[in-house]
N, C-alpha and C positions, 0 to 999 in steps of 0.2 A: 482419484479417491484419496481421502485423508488418511495419513499413516497413523498407526497405533501410538507411536511416540508423540505425534502432534497432539493426539487426544489426551494423552497423559499430561503433557505440558499445560493443557487447558483444563485440568481437573476432571477429565473424563467427559466433559461436555461435548456437544456436537459442533461447537464453534470452530471454524477453520482457522488455523494459524497461517496467515498470509505469507510469512517468511518461508514456509515450507513448500509453497506452490511454485511450479515452474513459470517463467515469464511467458506471456502470450506470444504466439507466433504472429508474424507480420501479415499473414494471409487469413487471419481470423480463426485459426485453429486447424486449418487444412494442412495437410502434409506438403512441404515445399517441393517444387518440381526439381528433380535431379538434373544437373547439368554436367557437362564434361569439359574439363580444362584441356585445351589443345596444346597450348604453349605459353611461354612467358617471354618478355623482351625487356632488356635493360638498355635504354637509349641515352647516350650522353651527347649533349649538344656542343661538341667541340669542332675544331677545324676539319678533322677527318670526316665527321658526320656530314657537314655541309658540303664538303668536296664531293662526297658520294652522292648526296642529294642532287647537286647540280649536274653531275655527269650523267646520272640516270634520267633526270628530267630532260637534259639536252638531247639524249639519244632516243628516248621513248615517248616524250610528251610534248616537246616544243614543236610549234608549227613552222616557224620560219627562222628562228634563232640559229639553228644549225647551219643554215645557208648564208648567214650574215657575212662571213669572210669572203666566200666566192663572189657574192653579189657586189661587195665593196670593190674587189679587185676588177670586176667587170666594169664598174662605173669609172674607175681610174683609167683603164685602158681605153674605154669609149671616149673619155674626155681628151686623152692624149691624141688619139686618132683623129678626132674632130678638129682639134687645134692645128694638127699638122696637115691634114688633107683638105681642110676647108678654111683657109686663112681668113675669109670674111667672118667666119663664125668662131674665131679663135677664143673670144671671150667666153662664149658658151661652153666650149671645150674645157677651158680652165676651170670654170665653175663646176662642171661635172667631175673633173679630176680632184678638185679640192673637197668636194662633197664626198666623193668616194674614199678619199684619204681619211677624212674625219670619221666616216662610218667604219673604216678598217680599224682605226685605233680604238674606237668604242667597242667594236666586236672583240678585238683581241684582249681587251682589259675587262670585259664584262664579267667573266668568271671570278676574277679576283675581287672586283668591286662588290659583286653580289655576296660573296662569302664574307668579306670584311664587314659589310653592313649587318649580316645576320649575327656575326660574332659580337658586334657592339650591342645588339639587342639581347643576347643570351649571356648569362653569367658563366664563368669558367666551370663552376661546379653544378650547373643546372642539368638535371637528368630526370627521366621519367621511367617508371616501371609499368609495363603493360601486361595484362593477363587476357589471353584470347580464349573465349568460351565458344560454345556451339553457335550462338546467335547474337553475341554481344562481346564487347571488350571493355575492360576496366583499366583506367590509367591512374597512377598514383605519383604525385610529385610534391614538392614543398608547398605548392599552392592548394593541395587537397586531393581528393579522390573523386573521380567522375566515371560514370558508366554510359556507354553509347551503344545502342542497338545497331546492328548492321543495316537496319531500315533507315538509319540516318545517313548512310553513304549512297551516293549515286553513281559511283564508278570505282573500278579496280584496274590498276595498271601494273603489270609485272615488269620489273627492270632487270638489268644485268646483275646488280648487287643488292637488290632488295625489292620492295613493292610500295605502291602508293594506294592509299585508301582516300577516295575523293568524296568529300561531303557535298550536300546540296548547296551550302553556302560556307564561306570561310576558307581557311588554308588547308591544303591536303596534308594528310598524315603519312610520313615516309618512315618505313621500318627497314633498317639494313639487315641483310641476311645474317651477318655476324652477331647481331644482337639477340637472335632467337635461341631460346633454350627449351628443351634439348635441341641440338643442331638437327637431329633427324626429323624433328617436327616441322621443319621448314617445308619439306615436300608435301606434308599433309595440309599445311595452310594454303599451299598453292592450288590444292584441289578444293578445299573447303570454302575459302574466301570468294573466289569467282562465282561459285554456285550460290552462296548466300547473298552477295551483293547483286548479282545479275538477276536472281529470282525476285528480289525486291524491286529492282528497276523495271522488270517486265510487268510486275503487278501494277506499278505506278502508271506505266504507259497504257496498259489495257484497262485500268480502272478496276482491277480485281482485288479481292481481299482473301488471301490465303491464311489458313490457321497457322500461327507460328510453330505449333507443335509438329506440323507436317515438315516444315523446313528443318527443325531441329532433328527430326527423325532421319531425314535424308543426309544431313551433315554427320550424324552419329554413325550411319552406315559407312561413310567414307573414312571417318576417323578411326574406325575399329582396325 
């Protein structure tokens, strides 16, 4: 409704002063749906971050990399035994031993090489701020702001020092536990995120379409 002051400024006419009107809402005038902020995270892409990412990936997500060193040692020993016990096949044994040695060096230096490559791609001051809501997250960095629904993630993996959010395509998002604020909210996220992501994955596999409000309600019950 137009205010009395607005009418007075217009000489008492019924013309509406546009400057006095509130801006239209994004949903066409409907009240925006209330959401609940669960936590925030400030992630800095430094050496400590990538070391933590690699260690949690190696322990909780890698398929064979964690066994690279034992397998390499096995190849070396097998090559030595073959060369000593089967003289006619000594050359094959030497090949096995050298191949195992090569793999051993590669496995032993893989962590440092992986971390150094990521550091070259990331600036020293590069960081991102993430806000976790009931059904989505918002990230803000020097490149801009983006919002991603949990429906965009196809997997969740809890590590020893943080967790992975795995998208349908692209690079996984890793959040260290020490980056979560408030610290007490980490346990809440460990309950909420698996429920949100796994519910989405189950719907995708079964071809179901669940109302997002139902998921938000379930998440809210946990977050309380």
